C-alpha positions, 0 to 999 in steps of 0.5 A: 468497540470497533477495531481501529485501523493500521493502515487508511485507504482512499479507494477499495480499488486502490493498492496500497494503504498508508500507515496511519501509526507505525505497525508492527508485522503480523496481522493488521487492519486496512481502513477505507475512507470512500467504503464502508469496508475493512480488510485484514492484511498479514503485515511481512515487516515493520511499516513506519507512519507514513509509510505503504503496504501492499494490499495485493500481490503487484508483479514487477512492472505493474500499476501502482494506484493510490487514490484512485490514481496511478502513483507508482510502477513496481521496479519489482515483484512484491507481496500482499502485507509487504512495504511498498518504497522507494526500494520496490516503485518508482514514481509514475510521474516520471515514468517516460523519463531516462533513469 
C-alpha cells in the first residue's frame, strides 16, 4: 500500500505544500497533484490542517511559490520543514503597498 501524503503541493517548483491533516513534527510525506513524485521532509514543528510547510530553505526576502505562482515574500529565513504562515511571510498580493 502506498503511503498517503501528509501535505500536497501542486507543482514540483512550488516552495510550499499544504497540510491535508494536522501533522506532528517529524517525518512527513509530500505528494504532488501535477507530478507522479513524492518526497519526504522532516517537519520542525506541529503544523495544523490547511497550513503550509517549506519544501526547501527560503531566505528572508525570497519569493514563495504555490500553484507555480508568486503568493508571498518571506519576512524571515525559513528552514526546510518549517511552518510557513503569517509569522514568517507577507502576501505578495500587496507587496508594493505600505506596511
